[in-house]
C-alpha positions, 0 to 999 in steps of 0.5 A: 311296120312294113316289111319288104319281103320278096313278094312286097318288093315285086308288088311295090315295083309293079305299083310304081311303074314309071316312078323316077327319082334323081339324086345329086351328090357333090364332094371335094373333087367329085360329083355324081347324078344318079337317075333311078327309074322303075320299069318292067318290075325292075329298078334301073340306075343311070349314073353320070359324073366326074372327078378331078382327073382329066379322064374321069368322066363316067356314065353307067346304066345298070339294073339294081340287085335285090339289096340295092332295090330293098334299100331304095324302096326303104329310103323312099317309101314315103313317096311310093304307093305301097301294097295293102 
């Protein structure tokens, strides 16, 4: 079983420079698209969506914290190049 230690997270992000993935969620009165990308050894998310309220459109971009990065890597490890 592969463990995402601090060193392995850094190596995995470097090995997968340029990787992108999009996710889409739609629920009752809400929809959201998240675009993930690995750049310069960091994971960034661009999030865009809206809800049923008239002024509810949003568009955010942010750098993920350590917990978000580990969760993303664990959930997508089958699609990524992992270090030996």
